[in-house]
DSSP file (Angstrom, degrees, kcal/mol; ACC not computed):
  #  RESIDUE AA STRUCTURE BP1 BP2  ACC     N-H-->O    O-->H-N    N-H-->O    O-->H-N    TCO  KAPPA ALPHA  PHI   PSI    X-CA   Y-CA   Z-CA
    1    1 A M     >        0   0    0      0, 0.0     4,-2.0     0, 0.0     5,-0.2   0.000 360.0 360.0 360.0 -44.8   -6.9   38.0   84.8
    2    2 A A  H  >  +     0   0    0      1,-0.2     4,-2.0     2,-0.2     5,-0.2   0.862 360.0  55.5 -62.8 -34.2   -9.6   35.9   86.4
    3    3 A T  H  > S+     0   0    0      2,-0.2     4,-2.7     1,-0.2    -1,-0.2   0.907 105.1  51.7 -64.8 -41.5   -9.2   33.5   83.5
    4    4 A E  H  > S+     0   0    0      1,-0.2     4,-2.6     2,-0.2    -2,-0.2   0.914 109.0  51.1 -59.8 -43.1   -5.5   33.1   84.3
    5    5 A G  H  X S+     0   0    0     -4,-2.0     4,-2.0     2,-0.2    -1,-0.2   0.889 111.4  47.0 -62.3 -40.7   -6.3   32.4   87.9
    6    6 A M  H  X S+     0   0    0     -4,-2.0     4,-2.7     2,-0.2     5,-0.2   0.912 111.6  50.7 -67.8 -42.3   -8.8   29.7   87.0
    7    7 A A  H  X S+     0   0    0     -4,-2.7     4,-2.8     1,-0.2    -2,-0.2   0.920 110.5  49.7 -60.9 -42.8   -6.4   28.1   84.5
    8    8 A R  H  X S+     0   0    0     -4,-2.6     4,-2.6     2,-0.2    -1,-0.2   0.899 110.2  51.2 -61.8 -41.6   -3.7   28.1   87.2
    9    9 A T  H  X S+     0   0    0     -4,-2.0     4,-2.1     2,-0.2    -2,-0.2   0.932 112.9  44.3 -62.4 -47.1   -6.1   26.5   89.7
   10   10 A Y  H  X S+     0   0    0     -4,-2.7     4,-2.4     2,-0.2    -2,-0.2   0.923 113.5  51.0 -64.0 -43.5   -7.0   23.7   87.2
   11   11 A A  H  X S+     0   0    0     -4,-2.8     4,-2.6    -5,-0.2    -2,-0.2   0.902 109.7  50.5 -61.0 -41.3   -3.4   23.2   86.2
   12   12 A Q  H  X S+     0   0    0     -4,-2.6     4,-2.8     2,-0.2    -1,-0.2   0.902 109.8  50.5 -63.3 -41.2   -2.4   22.9   89.8
   13   13 A A  H  X S+     0   0    0     -4,-2.1     4,-2.1     2,-0.2    -2,-0.2   0.908 112.0  47.0 -63.8 -42.1   -5.1   20.3   90.4
   14   14 A I  H  X S+     0   0    0     -4,-2.4     4,-2.5     2,-0.2    -2,-0.2   0.922 112.5  50.2 -64.5 -44.2   -4.0   18.3   87.4
   15   15 A F  H  X S+     0   0    0     -4,-2.6     4,-2.7     1,-0.2     5,-0.2   0.937 110.9  48.3 -59.8 -48.2   -0.4   18.5   88.5
   16   16 A E  H  X S+     0   0    0     -4,-2.8     4,-2.6     1,-0.2    -1,-0.2   0.881 112.1  49.6 -62.1 -38.3   -1.2   17.3   92.1
   17   17 A K  H  X S+     0   0    0     -4,-2.1     4,-2.1     2,-0.2    -1,-0.2   0.900 111.1  49.6 -67.1 -40.5   -3.3   14.4   90.7
   18   18 A A  H  X S+     0   0    0     -4,-2.5     4,-0.8     2,-0.2    -2,-0.2   0.925 113.3  45.9 -64.1 -44.3   -0.4   13.4   88.4
   19   19 A V  H >X S+     0   0    0     -4,-2.7     4,-3.2     1,-0.2     3,-1.1   0.934 112.5  50.7 -62.8 -45.9    2.1   13.5   91.3
   20   20 A E  H 3X S+     0   0    0     -4,-2.6     4,-0.8     1,-0.3    -1,-0.2   0.862 103.9  59.9 -60.3 -36.2   -0.3   11.6   93.5
   21   21 A G  H 3< S+     0   0    0     -4,-2.1    44,-0.4    -5,-0.2    -1,-0.3   0.730 121.4  23.3 -66.2 -22.4   -0.7    9.0   90.8
   22   22 A W  H <X S+     0   0    0     -3,-1.1     4,-2.2    -4,-0.8     5,-0.2   0.812 123.4  45.8-105.6 -53.8    3.0    8.2   90.9
   23   23 A L  H  X S+     0   0    0     -4,-3.2     4,-2.5    -5,-0.2     5,-0.2   0.910 110.0  51.0 -66.3 -45.9    4.4    9.2   94.2
   24   24 A T  H  X S+     0   0    0     -4,-0.8     4,-2.1    -5,-0.5    -1,-0.2   0.946 115.2  40.6 -60.8 -51.5    1.8    7.8   96.6
   25   25 A P  H  > S+     0   0    0      0, 0.0     4,-2.7     0, 0.0     5,-0.2   0.902 114.7  52.3 -66.1 -37.8    1.8    4.3   95.1
   26   26 A L  H  X S+     0   0    0     -4,-2.2     4,-2.7     1,-0.2    -2,-0.2   0.907 110.6  47.9 -64.6 -39.3    5.6    4.2   94.6
   27   27 A K  H  X S+     0   0    0     -4,-2.5     4,-2.5    -5,-0.2    -1,-0.2   0.901 111.9  50.3 -65.7 -39.1    6.1    5.1   98.2
   28   28 A A  H  X S+     0   0    0     -4,-2.1     4,-2.3    -5,-0.2    -2,-0.2   0.915 113.1  45.9 -64.4 -42.3    3.6    2.5   99.3
   29   29 A I  H  X S+     0   0    0     -4,-2.7     4,-2.8     2,-0.2     5,-0.2   0.925 112.4  50.7 -65.9 -44.7    5.4   -0.2   97.3
   30   30 A Q  H  X S+     0   0    0     -4,-2.7     4,-2.4     1,-0.2    -2,-0.2   0.926 111.6  48.1 -58.4 -45.5    8.8    0.9   98.5
   31   31 A S  H  X S+     0   0    0     -4,-2.5     4,-2.8     1,-0.2    -1,-0.2   0.911 112.5  48.0 -62.4 -43.6    7.6    0.7  102.1
   32   32 A A  H  X S+     0   0    0     -4,-2.3     4,-2.2     2,-0.2    -2,-0.2   0.898 111.0  50.6 -66.2 -40.5    6.0   -2.7  101.6
   33   33 A I  H  <>S+     0   0    0     -4,-2.8     5,-2.6     2,-0.2     6,-0.5   0.925 114.1  45.0 -62.6 -43.9    9.2   -4.1   99.9
   34   34 A A  H ><5S+     0   0    0     -4,-2.4     3,-1.2    -5,-0.2    -2,-0.2   0.920 112.0  51.8 -65.7 -43.6   11.3   -2.8  102.8
   35   35 A K  H 3<5S+     0   0    0     -4,-2.8    -1,-0.2     1,-0.3    -2,-0.2   0.876 114.9  42.1 -61.3 -38.5    8.9   -4.1  105.4
   36   36 A E  T 3<5S-     0   0    0     -4,-2.2    -1,-0.3    -5,-0.2    -2,-0.2   0.386 108.6-125.0 -89.7   3.4    8.9   -7.6  103.8
   37   37 A N  T < 5 +     0   0    0     -3,-1.2     4,-0.4    -4,-0.3    -3,-0.2   0.918  63.6 141.1  52.9  48.9   12.7   -7.5  103.2
   38   38 A L     >< +     0   0    0     -5,-2.6     4,-3.2     1,-0.1     5,-0.3   0.591  36.1  90.4 -97.4 -11.9   12.3   -8.2   99.6
   39   39 A Y  H  > S+     0   0    0     -6,-0.5     4,-1.6     1,-0.2    43,-0.2   0.916  91.2  45.5 -54.6 -47.5   14.9   -5.9   98.0
   40   40 A E  H  4 S+     0   0    0      1,-0.2     4,-0.5     2,-0.2    -1,-0.2   0.908 116.0  46.5 -63.2 -41.9   17.6   -8.6   98.0
   41   41 A K  H >4 S+     0   0    0     -4,-0.4     3,-0.9     1,-0.2    -1,-0.2   0.905 111.5  51.2 -66.8 -41.0   15.3  -11.3   96.7
   42   42 A L  H 3< S+     0   0    0     -4,-3.2    37,-0.2     1,-0.2    -1,-0.2   0.779 112.8  46.0 -69.1 -25.5   13.9   -9.0   94.0
   43   43 A D  T 3< S+     0   0    0     -4,-1.6     2,-0.6    -5,-0.3    -1,-0.2   0.469  85.6 111.5 -92.7  -2.6   17.4   -8.2   92.8
   44   44 A D    X   -     0   0    0     -3,-0.9     3,-1.5    -4,-0.5    35,-0.1  -0.626  55.3-158.4 -77.8 113.8   18.6  -11.8   92.9
   45   45 A A  T 3  S+     0   0    0     -2,-0.6    -1,-0.2     1,-0.3     4,-0.1   0.705  88.6  64.0 -65.3 -20.4   19.2  -12.9   89.3
   46   46 A S  T 3  S+     0   0    0      2,-0.1     2,-0.5    -3,-0.0    -1,-0.3   0.610  84.7  88.1 -81.7 -10.0   18.8  -16.6   90.3
   47   47 A V  S <  S-     0   0    0     -3,-1.5     5,-0.0    -6,-0.2     2,-0.0  -0.769  87.6-114.9 -90.3 130.7   15.2  -16.1   91.3
   48   48 A A    >>  -     0   0    0     -2,-0.5     4,-1.7     1,-0.1     3,-0.6  -0.319  17.7-123.9 -65.4 143.6   12.7  -16.5   88.4
   49   49 A F  H 3> S+     0   0    0      1,-0.2     4,-2.8     2,-0.2     5,-0.2   0.874 109.1  59.1 -58.0 -41.6   10.8  -13.5   87.3
   50   50 A P  H 3> S+     0   0    0      0, 0.0     4,-1.9     0, 0.0    -1,-0.2   0.879 105.9  50.1 -57.5 -35.2    7.4  -15.2   87.8
   51   51 A Q  H <> S+     0   0    0     -3,-0.6     4,-1.9     2,-0.2    -2,-0.2   0.918 110.7  48.8 -66.6 -42.7    8.3  -15.7   91.5
   52   52 A K  H  X S+     0   0    0     -4,-1.7     4,-2.4     1,-0.2     5,-0.2   0.907 109.1  53.2 -62.8 -41.5    9.2  -12.0   91.8
   53   53 A Q  H  X S+     0   0    0     -4,-2.8     4,-2.8     1,-0.2    -1,-0.2   0.896 106.7  53.0 -59.7 -40.4    6.0  -11.0   90.2
   54   54 A A  H  X S+     0   0    0     -4,-1.9     4,-1.7    -5,-0.2    -1,-0.2   0.910 109.2  48.3 -63.3 -42.0    4.1  -13.1   92.7
   55   55 A W  H  X S+     0   0    0     -4,-1.9     4,-1.1     1,-0.2    -2,-0.2   0.928 113.6  47.1 -62.8 -44.6    5.8  -11.3   95.6
   56   56 A I  H >X S+     0   0    0     -4,-2.4     4,-1.7     1,-0.2     3,-0.5   0.911 108.3  55.2 -64.4 -42.2    5.1   -7.9   94.1
   57   57 A K  H 3< S+     0   0    0     -4,-2.8    -1,-0.2     1,-0.2    -2,-0.2   0.868 104.7  55.1 -59.3 -36.4    1.5   -8.8   93.4
   58   58 A Q  H 3< S+     0   0    0     -4,-1.7    -1,-0.2     1,-0.2    -2,-0.2   0.828 117.3  33.8 -66.6 -31.9    1.0   -9.6   97.1
   59   59 A I  H << S+     0   0    0     -4,-1.1    -1,-0.2    -3,-0.5    -2,-0.2   0.565  90.2 111.1-102.2  -9.2    2.3   -6.3   98.3
   60   60 A M  S  < S-     0   0    0     -4,-1.7   -31,-0.0    -5,-0.1     9,-0.0  -0.496  75.1-115.2 -70.1 125.4    1.0   -4.0   95.5
   61   61 A P    >   -     0   0    0      0, 0.0     3,-1.7     0, 0.0    -1,-0.1  -0.331  25.7-120.2 -57.8 143.2   -1.8   -1.7   96.7
   62   62 A A  T 3  S+     0   0    0      1,-0.3    -2,-0.1    -3,-0.0    -3,-0.0   0.827 108.3  46.7 -58.8 -37.6   -5.1   -2.6   94.9
   63   63 A N  T 3  S+     0   0    0      2,-0.0    -1,-0.3     3,-0.0     2,-0.2   0.121  77.8 142.8 -96.6  22.8   -5.6    0.8   93.2
   64   64 A T    <   -     0   0    0     -3,-1.7   -42,-0.1     1,-0.1   -43,-0.1  -0.439  57.3-111.1 -66.8 131.0   -2.0    1.2   91.9
   65   65 A A     >  -     0   0    0    -44,-0.4     4,-2.2    -2,-0.2     3,-0.4  -0.285  21.7-120.1 -59.9 144.1   -1.9    2.8   88.5
   66   66 A P  H  > S+     0   0    0      0, 0.0     4,-2.7     0, 0.0     5,-0.2   0.848 112.6  57.7 -55.8 -35.4   -0.8    0.5   85.7
   67   67 A E  H  > S+     0   0    0      2,-0.2     4,-2.1     1,-0.2     5,-0.1   0.916 107.8  45.6 -63.3 -42.7    2.1    2.9   84.9
   68   68 A A  H  > S+     0   0    0     -3,-0.4     4,-2.2     2,-0.2    -1,-0.2   0.902 112.7  51.2 -66.9 -40.6    3.5    2.5   88.5
   69   69 A Q  H  X S+     0   0    0     -4,-2.2     4,-2.6     1,-0.2    -2,-0.2   0.918 110.5  49.7 -60.0 -43.5    2.9   -1.3   88.3
   70   70 A N  H  X S+     0   0    0     -4,-2.7     4,-2.6     2,-0.2    -2,-0.2   0.882 108.5  52.3 -65.4 -38.6    4.8   -1.4   85.0
   71   71 A L  H  X S+     0   0    0     -4,-2.1     4,-2.6     2,-0.2    -1,-0.2   0.944 111.9  45.4 -62.1 -47.1    7.7    0.6   86.4
   72   72 A V  H  X S+     0   0    0     -4,-2.2     4,-2.6     1,-0.2    -2,-0.2   0.917 113.0  50.8 -62.9 -42.9    8.1   -1.7   89.4
   73   73 A A  H  X S+     0   0    0     -4,-2.6     4,-2.7     2,-0.2    -1,-0.2   0.899 110.0  50.7 -61.9 -40.1    7.8   -4.7   87.1
   74   74 A L  H  X S+     0   0    0     -4,-2.6     4,-1.4     2,-0.2    -2,-0.2   0.944 111.1  47.3 -62.4 -47.9   10.5   -3.3   84.8
   75   75 A L  H  <>S+     0   0    0     -4,-2.6     5,-3.4     1,-0.2     3,-0.4   0.922 114.3  47.3 -59.3 -43.9   12.9   -2.7   87.7
   76   76 A V  H ><5S+     0   0    0     -4,-2.6     3,-1.6     1,-0.2    -1,-0.2   0.895 107.9  55.4 -65.6 -40.6   12.3   -6.2   89.1
   77   77 A S  H 3<5S+     0   0    0     -4,-2.7    -1,-0.2     1,-0.3    -2,-0.2   0.780 111.9  44.4 -64.6 -25.0   12.8   -7.8   85.6
   78   78 A K  T 3<5S-     0   0    0     -4,-1.4    -1,-0.3    -3,-0.4    -2,-0.2   0.271 115.1-115.2-100.5  10.2   16.2   -6.1   85.4
   79   79 A N  T < 5S+     0   0    0     -3,-1.6    -3,-0.2   -37,-0.2     3,-0.1   0.877  84.8 118.6  57.7  39.4   17.1   -7.0   89.0
   80   80 A E    > < +     0   0    0     -5,-3.4     3,-2.1    -6,-0.2     4,-0.2  -0.023  16.5 124.4-125.0  28.5   17.2   -3.3   89.8
   81   81 A A  G >   +     0   0    0     -6,-0.3     3,-2.1     1,-0.3    -5,-0.1   0.810  66.3  72.6 -59.0 -28.7   14.4   -3.0   92.5
   82   82 A H  G 3  S+     0   0    0      1,-0.3     4,-0.4   -43,-0.2    -1,-0.3   0.676  85.6  67.0 -60.8 -16.3   17.1   -1.4   94.7
   83   83 A L  G <> S+     0   0    0     -3,-2.1     4,-2.6     1,-0.2    -1,-0.3   0.661  76.0  88.2 -77.4 -15.8   16.8    1.7   92.5
   84   84 A L  H <> S+     0   0    0     -3,-2.1     4,-2.4    -4,-0.2     5,-0.2   0.894  85.9  48.5 -55.1 -48.3   13.2    2.4   93.7
   85   85 A P  H  > S+     0   0    0      0, 0.0     4,-2.3     0, 0.0    -1,-0.2   0.905 113.7  48.4 -59.7 -38.5   14.1    4.5   96.7
   86   86 A G  H  > S+     0   0    0     -4,-0.4     4,-2.6    -3,-0.2    -2,-0.2   0.883 109.6  52.0 -66.9 -38.8   16.6    6.6   94.6
   87   87 A I  H  X S+     0   0    0     -4,-2.6     4,-2.5     2,-0.2    -1,-0.2   0.925 111.1  47.6 -62.3 -44.8   13.9    7.0   91.9
   88   88 A I  H  X S+     0   0    0     -4,-2.4     4,-2.6    -5,-0.2    -2,-0.2   0.918 111.8  50.2 -63.1 -43.5   11.5    8.3   94.5
   89   89 A A  H  X S+     0   0    0     -4,-2.3     4,-2.2    -5,-0.2    -2,-0.2   0.914 112.3  46.8 -62.1 -43.1   14.1   10.6   96.0
   90   90 A E  H  X S+     0   0    0     -4,-2.6     4,-2.7     2,-0.2    -1,-0.2   0.894 110.7  53.0 -65.5 -39.6   14.9   12.0   92.5
   91   91 A F  H  X S+     0   0    0     -4,-2.5     4,-1.9     2,-0.2    -2,-0.2   0.934 111.3  45.8 -59.5 -47.2   11.2   12.5   91.7
   92   92 A E  H  X S+     0   0    0     -4,-2.6     4,-1.8     1,-0.2    -1,-0.2   0.878 111.6  52.3 -64.8 -37.2   10.7   14.4   94.9
   93   93 A S  H  X S+     0   0    0     -4,-2.2     4,-2.1     1,-0.2    -2,-0.2   0.907 107.9  51.3 -64.3 -42.0   13.8   16.5   94.2
   94   94 A N  H  X S+     0   0    0     -4,-2.7     4,-2.0     1,-0.2    -1,-0.2   0.871 107.0  54.4 -62.6 -36.9   12.5   17.3   90.7
   95   95 A L  H  < S+     0   0    0     -4,-1.9    -1,-0.2     1,-0.2    -2,-0.2   0.895 108.8  48.5 -63.0 -39.3    9.2   18.4   92.3
   96   96 A Q  H  < S+     0   0    0     -4,-1.8    -2,-0.2     1,-0.2    -1,-0.2   0.887 113.8  45.8 -68.0 -39.1   11.2   20.8   94.6
   97   97 A R  H  < S-     0   0    0     -4,-2.1    -1,-0.2     1,-0.2    -2,-0.2   0.791 104.9-137.7 -74.7 -28.6   13.2   22.2   91.6
   98   98 A G     <  -     0   0    0     -4,-2.0    -1,-0.2    -5,-0.2    -2,-0.1  -0.442  50.1 -15.4  93.7-175.7   10.2   22.7   89.4
   99   99 A P  S    S-     0   0    0      0, 0.0     2,-0.1     0, 0.0    -4,-0.0  -0.267  78.9-100.2 -64.8 146.4   10.1   21.9   85.7
  100  100 A A        -     0   0    0      1,-0.1     3,-0.0     3,-0.0    -2,-0.0  -0.400  34.9-130.7 -65.4 138.9   13.3   21.4   83.8
  101  101 A R        -     0   0    0     -2,-0.1    31,-0.1    -3,-0.1    30,-0.1  -0.731  26.4-106.8 -91.2 141.0   14.5   24.4   81.8
  102  102 A P        -     0   0    0      0, 0.0    31,-3.0     0, 0.0     2,-0.4  -0.349  33.2-143.8 -65.8 147.8   15.5   23.8   78.2
  103  103 A T  E     -a  133   0A   0     29,-0.2    48,-0.7    31,-0.0     2,-0.7  -0.944   5.2-149.4-117.8 132.9   19.2   24.0   77.5
  104  104 A A  E     -aB 134 150A   0     29,-3.6    31,-2.8    -2,-0.4     2,-0.7  -0.900  12.6-156.7 -97.3 117.7   20.8   25.4   74.5
  105  105 A R  E     -aB 135 149A   0     44,-3.1    44,-2.2    -2,-0.7     2,-0.6  -0.868  11.0-166.5 -97.1 115.4   24.1   23.6   73.8
  106  106 A I  E     -aB 136 148A   0     29,-3.2    31,-2.9    -2,-0.7     2,-0.5  -0.905   5.0-172.1-110.9 115.9   26.3   25.9   71.8
  107  107 A T  E     +aB 137 147A   0     40,-3.1    40,-2.7    -2,-0.6     2,-0.3  -0.925  12.2 167.6-111.2 127.4   29.3   24.4   70.1
  108  108 A S  E     -aB 138 146A   0     29,-2.3    31,-3.1    -2,-0.5    38,-0.2  -0.919  44.8-121.4-136.2 162.3   31.8   26.6   68.4
  109  109 A A  S    S+     0   0    0     36,-1.0     2,-0.3    -2,-0.3    34,-0.1   0.819 100.5  21.5 -72.1 -31.0   35.4   26.4   67.0
  110  110 A V  S    S-     0   0    0     35,-0.3     2,-0.1    29,-0.1    29,-0.1  -0.898  98.0 -86.0-132.6 161.9   36.6   29.1   69.3
  111  111 A E        -     0   0    0     -2,-0.3     2,-0.2     1,-0.1    -2,-0.1  -0.409  44.2-118.9 -69.6 144.1   35.4   30.5   72.6
  112  112 A F        -     0   0    0     -2,-0.1     2,-0.2     2,-0.0    -1,-0.1  -0.545  20.6-125.8 -77.9 145.4   32.8   33.3   72.4
  113  113 A I     >  -     0   0    0     -2,-0.2     4,-2.4     1,-0.1     3,-0.3  -0.565  33.5-102.9 -82.7 160.6   33.6   36.7   73.9
  114  114 A A  H  > S+     0   0    0      1,-0.2     4,-2.4     2,-0.2     5,-0.2   0.857 120.1  51.9 -55.1 -42.5   31.1   38.1   76.4
  115  115 A A  H  > S+     0   0    0      1,-0.2     4,-2.2     2,-0.2    -1,-0.2   0.903 111.2  47.3 -64.3 -41.0   29.4   40.5   74.0
  116  116 A D  H  > S+     0   0    0     -3,-0.3     4,-2.7     2,-0.2     5,-0.2   0.888 110.8  52.4 -67.1 -38.7   28.9   37.7   71.4
  117  117 A R  H  X S+     0   0    0     -4,-2.4     4,-3.1     2,-0.2     5,-0.2   0.942 109.6  49.0 -59.0 -47.8   27.5   35.4   74.0
  118  118 A K  H  X S+     0   0    0     -4,-2.4     4,-2.2     1,-0.2    -2,-0.2   0.924 112.5  47.2 -60.1 -46.2   25.0   38.0   75.1
  119  119 A T  H  X S+     0   0    0     -4,-2.2     4,-2.1     2,-0.2    -1,-0.2   0.928 114.7  46.1 -61.4 -47.0   23.9   38.7   71.6
  120  120 A L  H  X S+     0   0    0     -4,-2.7     4,-2.8     1,-0.2     5,-0.2   0.913 111.9  51.1 -63.8 -43.5   23.5   35.0   70.8
  121  121 A E  H  X S+     0   0    0     -4,-3.1     4,-2.3    -5,-0.2    -1,-0.2   0.878 109.6  50.6 -63.4 -38.0   21.7   34.3   74.1
  122  122 A E  H  X S+     0   0    0     -4,-2.2     4,-1.9    -5,-0.2    -1,-0.2   0.928 112.6  46.4 -64.0 -44.9   19.2   37.2   73.4
  123  123 A K  H  X S+     0   0    0     -4,-2.1     4,-2.0     1,-0.2    -2,-0.2   0.924 114.6  46.6 -63.9 -45.2   18.5   35.8   69.8
  124  124 A L  H  X S+     0   0    0     -4,-2.8     4,-3.4     1,-0.2     5,-0.4   0.877 110.0  53.7 -66.8 -36.7   18.0   32.3   71.1
  125  125 A S  H  X S+     0   0    0     -4,-2.3     4,-1.8    -5,-0.2    -1,-0.2   0.880 109.5  48.7 -64.9 -37.2   15.8   33.4   73.9
  126  126 A R  H  < S+     0   0    0     -4,-1.9    -1,-0.2     2,-0.2    -2,-0.2   0.892 117.8  41.4 -66.7 -38.4   13.6   35.2   71.5
  127  127 A Q  H  < S+     0   0    0     -4,-2.0    -2,-0.2    -5,-0.2    -1,-0.2   0.900 130.2  23.7 -76.8 -41.4   13.4   32.1   69.2
  128  128 A F  H  < S-     0   0    0     -4,-3.4    -3,-0.2     1,-0.2    -2,-0.2   0.503 114.9 -99.2-108.3  -6.1   13.1   29.4   71.9
  129  129 A G    ><  -     0   0    0     -4,-1.8     3,-0.7    -5,-0.4    -1,-0.2  -0.061  43.0 -62.4 105.2 154.0   11.6   31.3   74.8
  130  130 A A  T 3  S+     0   0    0      1,-0.2     3,-0.1    -4,-0.1    -4,-0.0  -0.239 109.7  49.5 -66.6 159.3   12.7   32.9   78.0
  131  131 A G  T 3  S+     0   0    0      1,-0.3    -1,-0.2   -30,-0.1     2,-0.2   0.492  72.7 150.7  89.1   3.5   14.3   30.7   80.7
  132  132 A L    <   -     0   0    0     -3,-0.7    -1,-0.3   -11,-0.1     2,-0.3  -0.489  36.5-144.5 -69.6 134.2   16.6   29.0   78.3
  133  133 A E  E     -a  103   0A   0    -31,-3.0   -29,-3.6    -2,-0.2     2,-0.4  -0.734  12.3-139.8 -97.7 153.2   19.9   27.8   79.9
  134  134 A F  E     -a  104   0A   0     -2,-0.3     2,-0.4   -31,-0.2   -29,-0.2  -0.939  17.6-176.5-122.7 134.3   23.1   28.0   77.9
  135  135 A Q  E     -a  105   0A   0    -31,-2.8   -29,-3.2    -2,-0.4     2,-0.4  -0.993  14.3-155.3-128.2 123.2   26.0   25.5   77.8
  136  136 A Y  E     +a  106   0A   0     -2,-0.4     2,-0.4   -31,-0.2   -29,-0.2  -0.836  12.9 178.9-106.0 135.7   29.0   26.4   75.8
  137  137 A V  E     -a  107   0A   0    -31,-2.9   -29,-2.3    -2,-0.4     2,-0.5  -0.992  18.2-143.7-133.2 139.4   31.4   23.8   74.3
  138  138 A T  E     +a  108   0A   0     -2,-0.4     2,-0.3   -31,-0.2   -29,-0.2  -0.908  21.6 170.9-106.3 130.4   34.5   24.5   72.1
  139  139 A D    >   -     0   0    0    -31,-3.1     3,-1.9    -2,-0.5     4,-0.2  -0.867  18.4-164.9-141.0 102.6   35.3   22.0   69.3
  140  140 A A  G >  S+     0   0    0     -2,-0.3     3,-1.8     1,-0.3   -31,-0.1   0.714  82.6  76.3 -61.8 -21.7   38.1   23.0   66.9
  141  141 A S  G 3  S+     0   0    0      1,-0.3    -1,-0.3     2,-0.1   -32,-0.1   0.636  79.3  72.4 -67.6 -11.3   37.0   20.4   64.4
  142  142 A L  G <  S-     0   0    0     -3,-1.9    18,-1.9     1,-0.1     2,-1.2   0.711  88.1-152.4 -72.8 -19.0   34.1   22.7   63.4
  143  143 A L    <   -     0   0    0     -3,-1.8     2,-0.3    -4,-0.2    -1,-0.1  -0.065  64.2 -22.4  72.7 -35.0   36.7   24.9   61.7
  144  144 A G  S    S+     0   0    0     -2,-1.2    15,-2.4   -34,-0.0    16,-0.5  -0.931 103.5  49.6 174.4 169.3   34.4   28.0   62.2
  145  145 A G  S    S-     0   0    0     13,-0.3   -36,-1.0    -2,-0.3     2,-0.3  -0.386  74.2 -85.4  81.4-160.5   30.8   28.9   62.9
  146  146 A V  E     -B  108   0A   0     11,-0.3    11,-2.9   -38,-0.2     2,-0.4  -0.994  15.4-148.2-151.9 150.0   28.6   27.4   65.5
  147  147 A I  E     -BC 107 156A   0    -40,-2.7   -40,-3.1    -2,-0.3     2,-0.5  -0.996  18.5-164.9-120.5 128.8   26.2   24.5   66.1
  148  148 A V  E     -BC 106 155A   0      7,-2.6     7,-3.0    -2,-0.4     2,-0.5  -0.959   4.4-172.7-116.5 128.3   23.2   25.2   68.4
  149  149 A R  E     +BC 105 154A   0    -44,-2.2   -44,-3.1    -2,-0.5     2,-0.4  -0.984   9.3 170.7-121.3 123.7   21.1   22.3   69.9
  150  150 A V  E >   -BC 104 153A   0      3,-2.2     3,-2.2    -2,-0.5     2,-0.3  -0.944  69.4 -50.8-129.9 109.1   18.0   23.0   71.9
  151  151 A G  T 3  S-     0   0    0    -48,-0.7   -46,-0.1    -2,-0.4     0, 0.0  -0.480 123.1 -20.4  62.5-124.8   16.0   19.9   72.6
  152  152 A D  T 3  S+     0   0    0     -2,-0.3     2,-0.4    -3,-0.1    -1,-0.3   0.331 117.1 100.8 -98.2   7.3   15.7   18.0   69.3
  153  153 A K  E <   -C  150   0A   0     -3,-2.2    -3,-2.2     2,-0.0     2,-0.4  -0.779  51.2-170.7 -95.1 135.7   16.3   21.1   67.2
  154  154 A V  E     -C  149   0A   0     -2,-0.4     2,-0.6    -5,-0.2    -5,-0.2  -0.992  11.7-168.4-128.8 129.1   19.7   21.6   65.7
  155  155 A I  E     -C  148   0A   0     -7,-3.0    -7,-2.6    -2,-0.4     2,-0.9  -0.955  11.7-165.6-114.2 109.9   21.0   24.7   63.9
  156  156 A D  E     +C  147   0A   0     -2,-0.6    -9,-0.2    -9,-0.2    -2,-0.0  -0.832  27.4 152.2-103.8 102.7   24.2   23.9   62.1
  157  157 A G        +     0   0    0    -11,-2.9   -11,-0.3    -2,-0.9   -10,-0.2  -0.008  35.6 126.8-111.9  25.2   26.0   27.0   61.1
  158  158 A S     >  -     0   0    0    -13,-0.3     4,-2.1     1,-0.1   -13,-0.3  -0.503  66.7-129.5 -85.9 153.9   29.5   25.5   61.2
  159  159 A V  H  > S+     0   0    0    -15,-2.4     4,-2.7   -17,-0.5     5,-0.2   0.906 112.1  53.4 -63.9 -42.2   32.0   25.5   58.4
  160  160 A A  H  > S+     0   0    0    -18,-1.9     4,-2.3   -16,-0.5    -1,-0.2   0.904 109.1  48.9 -60.6 -41.3   32.4   21.7   58.8
  161  161 A G  H  > S+     0   0    0      2,-0.2     4,-2.3   -19,-0.2    -1,-0.2   0.900 111.8  48.2 -64.8 -41.3   28.7   21.2   58.5
  162  162 A K  H  X S+     0   0    0     -4,-2.1     4,-2.3     2,-0.2    -2,-0.2   0.890 111.9  49.7 -67.8 -38.7   28.5   23.4   55.4
  163  163 A L  H  X S+     0   0    0     -4,-2.7     4,-2.6     2,-0.2    -2,-0.2   0.902 111.0  49.7 -65.0 -40.8   31.4   21.5   53.8
  164  164 A A  H  X S+     0   0    0     -4,-2.3     4,-2.3     2,-0.2    -2,-0.2   0.901 111.3  48.9 -64.5 -40.8   29.8   18.2   54.6
  165  165 A A  H  X S+     0   0    0     -4,-2.3     4,-2.2     2,-0.2    -2,-0.2   0.902 112.1  48.8 -64.9 -40.7   26.5   19.4   53.0
  166  166 A L  H  X S+     0   0    0     -4,-2.3     4,-2.4     2,-0.2    -2,-0.2   0.912 111.0  50.0 -64.9 -42.9   28.4   20.6   49.9
  167  167 A K  H  X S+     0   0    0     -4,-2.6     4,-2.1     1,-0.2    -2,-0.2   0.913 110.9  49.6 -60.5 -43.6   30.2   17.3   49.7
  168  168 A E  H  X S+     0   0    0     -4,-2.3     4,-0.8     1,-0.2    -1,-0.2   0.903 111.7  48.8 -61.5 -42.2   26.9   15.4   49.9
  169  169 A K  H  < S+     0   0    0     -4,-2.2     3,-0.4     1,-0.2    -2,-0.2   0.894 113.0  47.0 -65.8 -40.5   25.4   17.6   47.2
  170  170 A L  H  < S+     0   0    0     -4,-2.4    -1,-0.2     1,-0.2    -2,-0.2   0.821 113.6  47.0 -72.4 -31.4   28.4   17.1   44.9
  171  171 A T  H  <        0   0    0     -4,-2.1    -1,-0.2     1,-0.2    -2,-0.2   0.523 360.0 360.0 -90.1  -4.7   28.5   13.3   45.3
  172  172 A S     <        0   0    0     -4,-0.8    -1,-0.2    -3,-0.4    -2,-0.1   0.474 360.0 360.0 -85.0 360.0   24.8   12.8   44.9
């Protein structure tokens, strides 16, 4: 138990440092851009990128992490500096919500009945872990069966998938 508490303490410290490494400099840059009225100039496609870089360099806090500098440079290079306040707001919103939960996208030829949903969700939760969210989609082109996508993993148990695999095997 004491080990869990220590692990949690260290993890929290790492998390806070990671957040601080992004949020603090981005807010400072956002504030400086607003104070200097640079958003319109930074988003102006007729202004050369080297000029924009020079403006950003003048307002960039000295100890800004390279990743934050690169993000701002990317936004400026695409004339999208105006997105910075929204990015910061979304980042803060994500912090409030906590880590994203994995989603299982379940595609079937027909809608599942409640009992089948429950059984499938229990099996998938055992396989992929608790906290899995479920999204159901109906696609008649599957002919039957189901396709489950969780992150980059795909389980294709559809009739259409099996027919395609058989066709591939026969034509090879």
